[in-house]
C-alpha positions in Angstrom: 76.8 69.1 30.9 74.3 66.3 31.3 70.8 66.9 30.0 67.6 66.3 31.9 66.2 62.8 32.4 63.1 63.6 30.5 64.9 64.7 27.3 67.2 61.7 27.5 64.3 59.3 28.0 62.4 60.7 25.1 65.4 60.5 22.9 66.0 56.9 23.9 62.4 56.0 23.4 62.4 57.5 19.9 65.7 55.7 19.1 64.0 52.4 20.0 61.1 53.2 17.7 58.5 53.0 20.5 55.1 54.7 20.2 55.1 56.4 23.6 55.0 60.1 22.8 54.3 61.0 26.5 58.0 60.5 27.4 59.9 63.8 26.9 57.8 64.8 23.9 56.8 68.5 23.8 53.9 67.6 21.5 51.7 66.5 24.4 50.2 63.3 25.7 48.5 62.5 22.4 51.5 63.0 20.2 50.3 66.2 18.6 51.0 69.8 19.5 47.3 70.5 19.2 46.2 68.0 21.8 44.0 65.0 21.7 40.6 66.7 21.5 41.5 69.0 18.6 43.2 66.1 16.8 40.1 63.9 17.1 37.8 66.7 16.0 40.0 67.2 12.9 39.7 63.5 12.0 35.9 63.5 12.5 35.6 66.6 10.2 37.8 64.8 7.7 35.3 61.9 7.8 32.5 64.3 7.1 34.3 65.8 4.2 35.0 62.3 2.7 31.4 61.3 3.1 30.3 64.6 1.5 32.7 64.0 -1.4 31.3 60.6 -2.0 27.7 61.9 -2.0 28.6 64.6 -4.5 30.3 62.0 -6.7 27.2 59.9 -6.7 25.1 62.9 -7.8 27.6 63.9 -10.5 27.8 60.4 -11.9 24.0 59.9 -11.8 23.7 63.1 -13.8 26.1 61.9 -16.4 24.5 58.5 -16.6 21.1 60.1 -17.2 22.4 61.6 -20.5 22.4 58.0 -21.7 18.9 57.1 -22.9 19.4 53.4 -23.6 18.5 50.4 -21.4 20.4 49.4 -18.3 21.6 46.1 -19.9 25.2 47.2 -19.9 28.0 46.4 -22.4 27.8 42.7 -21.8 24.3 42.5 -20.5 21.2 40.7 -21.8 20.0 40.9 -25.4 17.7 43.8 -26.2 14.4 43.3 -28.0 12.5 45.8 -30.1 9.4 47.5 -28.6 7.2 50.5 -29.0 6.3 52.8 -26.1 3.4 55.3 -25.6 3.7 58.0 -23.0 1.2 58.5 -20.1 1.4 60.9 -17.2 4.8 62.5 -16.5 6.3 63.9 -13.3 9.2 66.4 -13.2 12.0 65.6 -10.7 14.6 68.0 -9.4 16.7 70.0 -8.8 18.3 67.3 -6.6 16.9 63.7 -6.9 17.9 60.1 -7.3 18.4 61.0 -11.0 21.1 63.5 -10.1 21.4 67.2 -10.4 18.9 69.1 -12.6 15.4 68.5 -13.7 14.4 65.2 -15.2 11.2 63.6 -16.4 9.7 60.4 -15.0 6.8 59.1 -17.2 4.4 56.3 -17.1 4.5 54.3 -20.3 2.8 51.4 -22.0 5.4 49.3 -23.8 4.4 46.8 -26.5 7.3 44.3 -27.1 7.8 42.5 -30.4 6.7 39.1 -28.9 3.2 40.6 -28.2 3.6 41.3 -24.4 2.2 44.6 -23.2 3.9 46.2 -20.1 2.9 49.2 -18.0 6.0 50.7 -16.5 7.6 53.9 -15.3 10.5 55.2 -17.3 12.9 57.7 -15.7 16.0 59.7 -16.9 13.9 61.8 -19.3 14.0 58.9 -21.7 10.4 59.9 -22.4 9.0 63.4 -21.9 5.6 65.0 -22.4 6.8 66.0 -25.9 6.5 62.3 -26.8 2.8 62.2 -25.9 0.4 61.0 -28.7 3.0 59.2 -30.8 4.7 55.8 -30.8 8.3 55.9 -29.6 10.8 53.3 -30.8 12.0 51.4 -27.7 14.1 48.5 -26.5 13.6 46.0 -23.7 16.4 44.1 -21.9 15.5 41.4 -19.3 18.0 39.6 -17.1 16.0 36.4 -16.6 12.9 34.4 -17.6 10.7 32.4 -15.2 8.4 30.4 -17.5 6.2 32.9 -19.4 7.4 35.8 -17.1 10.5 37.8 -17.5 12.4 39.5 -14.7 14.8 42.3 -14.2 13.7 44.2 -17.3 14.8 47.7 -18.2 13.6 50.0 -21.0 15.1 52.7 -23.1 15.7 54.0 -26.6 18.0 52.3 -29.1 21.7 53.0 -28.3 25.0 51.8 -29.9 27.5 49.6 -28.2 30.0 52.4 -28.1 27.7 54.4 -25.7 27.2 51.2 -23.6 31.0 50.8 -23.4 31.4 54.4 -22.3 28.7 54.0 -19.6 30.3 50.8 -18.4 33.7 52.5 -18.0 32.2 55.4 -16.1 30.3 53.0 -13.9 33.6 51.2 -13.1 35.3 54.6 -12.3 32.4 55.6 -10.1 32.7 52.4 -8.0 36.5 53.0 -7.5 36.1 56.6 -6.4 33.1 55.9 -4.1 35.1 53.0 -2.6 38.0 55.3 -1.9 35.7 57.8 -0.2 34.1 55.0 1.9 37.5 53.8 2.9 38.5 57.3 3.9 35.4 57.7 6.0 36.1 54.5 7.9 39.7 55.3 8.4 39.1 58.9 9.7 36.3 57.7 12.0 38.5 55.0 13.5 41.4 57.5 13.8 39.1 60.1 15.4 37.5 57.7 17.9 40.7 56.0 19.0 42.9 59.0 18.9 46.5 59.1 17.8 47.9 56.7 20.4 45.0 54.3 20.2 45.2 54.2 16.4 49.0 53.6 16.7 48.4 50.7 19.0 45.8 49.3 16.6 48.1 49.7 13.6 51.0 48.1 15.6 48.8 45.1 16.4 47.2 44.4 13.0 49.4 46.3 10.5 52.5 44.2 10.8 52.2 41.0 8.8 55.5 39.5 10.0 57.3 39.5 13.3 60.5 38.1 14.5 59.7 35.3 17.0 62.0 35.3 20.0 63.7 32.0 20.7 63.3 30.7 17.1 66.7 31.8 15.8 65.3 35.0 14.3 63.0 33.2 11.9 60.1 35.2 10.6 56.6 34.1 11.4 53.2 35.4 10.2 
């Protein structure tokens, strides 16, 4: 017994590898049994989840980095110079802030560097706390550049070994990779949600194939 034209057309379309799910496909016009609207909503929700995951990762890594009390010079950063700090007024940040999760101190400080310079700055990450008031705190200064008598890009912190700096550098590298993956997921899910299944398939078919067989050129591959 011959089958209906719709079923045969859909089978032939799938055999040719076409992306036209509307021909004899019980999944519906958008290629999914749930329909185009629900499919797009799922992709948009996935984008929100990816963005939320990236935000949580940023908070978690910021919290871990704040446990390190040295300068921001990095493992291969500029040379550190000895200094002495005295604490001024302090402000408590939290429970959620740019310093991460929890409560952290941000204090005004007067830093006297070994070369005689005196700098008034703000030190975060609880490197200084109100408990340090009234005494000189051993400090370090690391500056990225020097413009004549002025230095630029300076950061301040307590003395720290190179092992701690190496660990922080490795965590910073890991943070960038994970956040980049989340960002890529957000973009991918948004494009998928806006275009829909069929639109995304057309986009992939247009830009995803690096090589095509050119007709009339003896089957040679072109880019």
